[in-house]
C-alpha positions, 0 to 999 in steps of 0.5 A: 415140361415148361421152364420158367424160361419159356413162360419168361419168353412167352410173356416178353414185352407184356406190360404189368399189372396184367390179368390173366386173360391179357398174359393169354393174349400176349402168349397166344403165339407160344407152344403149346405147353406153355399156354396149357400151363398158363390156362390153369393160373388163378384169374386174377392180376399179377404185378410182374413176371416173377407172380406170374412163373410163381403160379405156373410152378407152385 
């Protein structure tokens, strides 16, 4: 099970706003579970890590 902390670690150093594509690129070295969770977020621009976490855990 992916936690919000896993998502934050995967996106450490990310510049925002960021698109889904940029987020996936940033997280590409992460666990498969993290990448699978991020694949499911809406294809839009995110203002910060809390927005990404909200999209993952919504």
